One Martini backbone bead per residue (centre of mass of N, CA, C, O) as a GRO file, in nm:
protein
   67
    1UNK     BB    1   0.093   0.038   0.026
    2UNK     BB    2   0.046   0.369  -0.093
    3UNK     BB    3   0.083   0.674   0.019
    4UNK     BB    4  -0.080   1.010  -0.069
    5UNK     BB    5   0.024   1.194   0.115
    6UNK     BB    6   0.234   1.433   0.080
    7UNK     BB    7   0.466   1.359   0.295
    8UNK     BB    8   0.397   1.028   0.283
    9UNK     BB    9   0.481   0.985   0.012
   10UNK     BB   10   0.574   0.722  -0.210
   11UNK     BB   11   0.851   0.697  -0.416
   12UNK     BB   12   0.988   0.604  -0.686
   13UNK     BB   13   1.269   0.606  -0.857
   14UNK     BB   14   1.146   0.704  -1.120
   15UNK     BB   15   1.004   0.954  -0.997
   16UNK     BB   16   1.259   1.089  -0.897
   17UNK     BB   17   1.407   1.113  -1.166
   18UNK     BB   18   1.192   1.287  -1.304
   19UNK     BB   19   1.199   1.521  -1.092
   20UNK     BB   20   1.523   1.559  -1.158
   21UNK     BB   21   1.529   1.569  -1.486
   22UNK     BB   22   1.658   1.277  -1.573
   23UNK     BB   23   1.814   1.117  -1.400
   24UNK     BB   24   2.002   0.858  -1.371
   25UNK     BB   25   2.011   0.556  -1.226
   26UNK     BB   26   2.317   0.543  -1.186
   27UNK     BB   27   2.344   0.809  -1.035
   28UNK     BB   28   2.163   0.742  -0.798
   29UNK     BB   29   2.332   0.491  -0.703
   30UNK     BB   30   2.589   0.653  -0.659
   31UNK     BB   31   2.478   0.838  -0.443
   32UNK     BB   32   2.427   0.606  -0.249
   33UNK     BB   33   2.723   0.516  -0.220
   34UNK     BB   34   2.794   0.826  -0.118
   35UNK     BB   35   2.562   0.933   0.068
   36UNK     BB   36   2.381   1.170  -0.129
   37UNK     BB   37   2.108   1.068  -0.116
   38UNK     BB   38   1.811   1.020  -0.053
   39UNK     BB   39   1.632   0.871   0.161
   40UNK     BB   40   1.550   0.524   0.195
   41UNK     BB   41   1.320   0.254   0.134
   42UNK     BB   42   1.313  -0.091   0.196
   43UNK     BB   43   1.140  -0.331   0.079
   44UNK     BB   44   1.071  -0.665   0.102
   45UNK     BB   45   1.115  -0.682  -0.230
   46UNK     BB   46   1.370  -0.452  -0.266
   47UNK     BB   47   1.246  -0.197  -0.309
   48UNK     BB   48   1.244   0.149  -0.355
   49UNK     BB   49   1.177   0.439  -0.146
   50UNK     BB   50   1.062   0.787  -0.131
   51UNK     BB   51   0.995   1.034   0.056
   52UNK     BB   52   0.875   1.336  -0.003
   53UNK     BB   53   1.007   1.480   0.242
   54UNK     BB   54   1.298   1.382   0.180
   55UNK     BB   55   1.324   1.511  -0.098
   56UNK     BB   56   1.264   1.804  -0.017
   57UNK     BB   57   1.498   1.827   0.189
   58UNK     BB   58   1.728   1.757  -0.006
   59UNK     BB   59   1.678   1.994  -0.198
   60UNK     BB   60   1.704   2.225   0.013
   61UNK     BB   61   2.007   2.161   0.087
   62UNK     BB   62   2.088   2.227  -0.240
   63UNK     BB   63   2.025   2.510  -0.246
   64UNK     BB   64   2.101   2.796  -0.375
   65UNK     BB   65   2.145   3.061  -0.143
   66UNK     BB   66   2.156   2.910   0.122
   67UNK     BB   67   2.211   2.914   0.491
   0.00000   0.00000   0.00000
């Protein structure tokens, strides 16, 4: 069951990549290796999900011009 409330929404890796403007899957997994990707949840079936709130926070941390 995937929750669809705004902050609790669980995004697939594909949805995250699309939202990031078409970043490649390989780049995303490289970021994970470097521990610089947004935090993920591994489901029992092995698939990854990213909480909407985690992605938004990750993007905010990387915004230029923020102190």
